[in-house]
N, C-alpha and C positions, 0 to 999 in steps of 0.2 A: 504494500500500500504506500502510495506517495501522496504528500500534501503539498500543494503549490504554495509559494511564498505568500500570495494574496489570501489564500484560504487560511493559512496558518496565522496570518495577522488578524484575520477576522475572528478566528476561533481561539486565539491565545487567551491565557488567563489574564484577568484584569487585576491589577494591584493598585490600591487596596481592592479586595474582592467585592463584587457587587452584592448587596443584600438580597436575600431571597424575596421575590416579588410578593407584595401583599402581606408580609409578616410585620404588621404594624400594631401599635397598641390600641388602635381604634376599634378592635374587635372583629375586623374583617378576616376571613379565613385565607389561607395561602392560596395564591392563584397558580396552581400546579396543573399542567396538562398531562393527563395519563391516558394510555390506551385502554385502561380498565375504567369502566364507568363507575365513578365514585363521587358522591356529593359530600361536601364538607359537613361534618356533624358538629353542632354546637354543644350537644350534651356529651359529657365525658363518658368514655367507654372503657370499662375495666379490661385490662390487658391480661391479667393473671387467669389461669385456668385451674380449677380445683384439682388438687393432687400433684401439681407441678412443683418443682423445687424452687425456693426463693432465690433471688439473685445472689450470686456468690456461692451457692450450694448447688452447683451444677453437676451434670453427669460426668463421670470420669471414665476414660478409656482404659483398656488393659495397659499395664505399665510396660513400656519397652525395656528390654534387657540392655544394660550399659554395654556398648560395643568396645572392642579393643582400640587402643590409641586415644581413649577419652582424655587422659591426663595431658597428653601432648596437644590435643585440640584446645583444651582450656588455656594452655600456655600460649597458643597462637592468638587466642582472644584476649590475652593480657590478664588472665586469671591464675597466675602462677601460685598465688597464696592459697588457692582453693583446691589444689591437687589432692589433698587428703580426703576431701569430701566429693570427689569427682562423681562417683556413682550416685550419691544422694542428690547432687545438683542435677544430674542428667534425668533421673527419674522424676524429680519434682517439676522440672521444666517441661519435659516431653510428655508426661502423663498429665498435662494440664486439664483445665475444666472446659467443657463445652456447655453452652446454655441449653436449656430444655427446648426441644423442637416444637414450640407453640407458634400459633399464628400471630401476626401483628394485630394491633387494635383495628377495629373496622374503620376508624377514622383515618388511619394511616396506611396507605398502600406501599408496596415495595418501591414504586417509582418515587413517591414522596420522600420516603426514607433515603433513597439514593440521592435525591436532589439536595437534602440537608447534608449528607455525608460528603457529597461533591463540594459543597460550599466550605465545609470544615477542612477539607484537603487544601483548598486555596488559602484559608486563614492560617492553617498550620504552616504552610510553606512561606507565606508572607512574614510570619513572626519568626521564622527560622528555628522551629522547635525540633526536639529530638524525635526520631522515628517511633520509639516506643510510646511517646505521648499520643500520637494519632491512634494507635491500636487500642490503647487504654480508653481514650475518649469514646471511640466507637463501641467498645465493649460495655462501657457504662451506659451509653445510649440504648443499646440493645437490652441490657439488663433492666433498665427502667421501663422500657416498653412492655416487658413481660410481667411486671408486678404492679403497675400503677396506671390509673386513668390518665389520659392526655388529650388535650384539645388541639386540633390541627393548627390553630393560629399560634400555639405556644411551642410548636415543634422546633423552630429555629432557636428559641430561647433555651429549650432543653439541651439542644446540641451544644450551644455555647457554654452552658453550665457544666456539661460533661467535659469539655475541653479545658475549662478553668480548673476543675478539680484534678484532671489528669496532669496539668502543669504543676500543681502543688505536689503531686506524687513523684513525677519524673524529672522536673526541671530544677536547676539551681536557683533560678529567678523566675518569677511568674509575671505575666502581663497584668496590668492594672485593669480593674473592671471597666473604667471609663474608656480605655483603649479598645476593649472588646466591643463595647457598646458603639463606639465610633465606627468600627468595621461593619456593624449591623445597621448603619445609617439611621440611628435613632429609633429602631424598631422596638427597643426596650431600654430601660434606664439601669444605672448601676444598682439601684435598690432592688429592682425586679430581678436582676442577675443574682444578687446575693440571696434573695428569697428562694430563687430556683435552686441555688446551690444547697441551701439548708434542706429543702424538700428532697432533693436527690440523695443526699447523705442519709437522711432519715429513712427514706423508702428502701435504700440498699443496705441499711443497718451498718453503715460504715465499712462494708466489705469491699475493699478497693484493690486487694492483691490480685494481680493477673500476670502470669508469666507469658507474655505475648508471643505471637508466632515469629516476630523478628529475631528474638533471642534464640528461638529454636532453629531458625534458618542459619544463624551464625554458627551454632554448634554443628549442625548437619554438614554445612559447607566446609567447616574445618576438618571434620572427620573424613569427608569424601575428597579432601584436597582439591576442591573445585577452583577453577580459574576465575579471576575477577570478573570477566565478562559473563560467565555463567551465573555468578552470584548476583550481578547487577540485573540480569534478565529475571532471575528468580525473585528478586526483590520487587521488580515491576509486577510480576504475576501476583505476588503476595499482596501488594498494595491495591491492585485492581479488585481483589476479593472483598475489600471493605465495603465496596458499593453493592455487594450482593447480600440480600437479607438472609439467605440460607447459610451464609458463611458463619453466622453466629453458632450454628449447631455443629461446627467442625472443631475438633480438639486442636489447639495451637500446634502441637507436634506434627499431627497428620496433615494439617494445612500447609505447614512449612515444607514437609517432605514432598507433598504434591507439587508445590511451586518449584522446588529444586529438580524433581524428576522431569517435569514438563520443560524446564529450561535446558536440562541436559539433552532431552530428546530433540528439541528444536535446533540446538547447536551441535548436534551429533556429527555433522559433516566437518566441523572444525577439529574434532578429535581431542586427545590429550586429557581425558577425564580420569579421575581417580577410581578407587574401588567402589563396588556396589555395597551399600550398607545393609540392605535387606531387613530394615526395621519394620517396614510395612509391606504387605502384599499388594499386588496390582488391584485386587478386589477392594482393598481398603482405600486405595487412592482413586479408584475408578470414578466415583461420583464427583470428585473435586476437580480433577484435571480438565474435563470437558467444560466445566463452568468457567474456569480461568481462561481457557482457549477462546470460548465464545466472547468473553469480555474483551480480550485483546483484539479479536477480529472486528468488534463493534466500532473501534476507533473513537474519534472525538464525537460521540453521539450527544445530542442535546441533553443536558442535565447529568451527563456522565463523562465530561470531557477533561476534567481537571487532571486526573492521573495520567491519561494518555499524553496530554500536552506537556505535563511536567517532565515526562521521560522522553519526549521528542526533542529536547534541547541538546545542543552539542555537548554541554557539560555532562550529560548522561548518555553520551554516545548515540543519541537518537535511537535508543534501544526499543522504544515502542513501535517505531516505524519498521525496524528490522523484524520484530516479532510478528507484526501483522503481515509483512511480506512472506516470511518463511511459513507461517501457519496457513496462509491462504493456499499454499501448494498442497497441503495434506488434509485440511479441515474444510468442511462446508461452511458457507457464509452463515452468520448468525441470523436468527429470525428477526 
């Protein structure tokens, strides 16, 4: 897939990011165009389903066995002091939690969620935040949507509150509430953001620990001795997955393994790959790889363009363009 300079200029990310249309304090619902017929609901709709686990108490996958060379992989990642606990670290990170596979609230479609996450990706890059901050913010958003009612017009505010909390967990310095409100073009005030933060923490019972898939990818890539280009492509596939609502039901380790396996297969013609880890079977990775491939083939689709354009820049080797071109040879076009 190639993008002309004129089209790239038209579709490029805008910094500061544009606020989500219609997300104002006037009570109007978000003006989101979705192929699924969905009218904005003014009444809150409970997202929790009886019998599902609360946020933070999610389903656990079977624990992967620590592979050989784990201590050396930790050294590669700069974790020399943790070699004594290498096995415990690996099991804790790779056997991370996946959220219960429940539907989104009726007021929030997958397209609306993707639009908010796409905007968060732009804000995240504009502020120069760490990669783990984005994954934690999206995890908190998905966790809240599973346990609490939400109004459509408050969805952007909820997303910003999740990013604000994630910054407090992952960053050495956090953005000021007024700065985040400015990026939202006045759709909410600092006082509203702080109230949303308190509501978020209360609903999630302060359960904020999340060993995200980016850490898992770093471990797996070090174990497999993957080349930097493969790791970059896997990072792109992994970041594309945050736009998919179903990704919340994937364990971080399995999600990272699928991204790395897909990147290795796409760049197979370049050769030079390390050993196969064999931590997950093809059946376990089967549902995830096609989802990532479809997202890559979709390109800069409206409401989902931020990740594609972010990785289409020369600083990231235009890896999203490479992925779309190579995948188009072997995969059908996305719906």
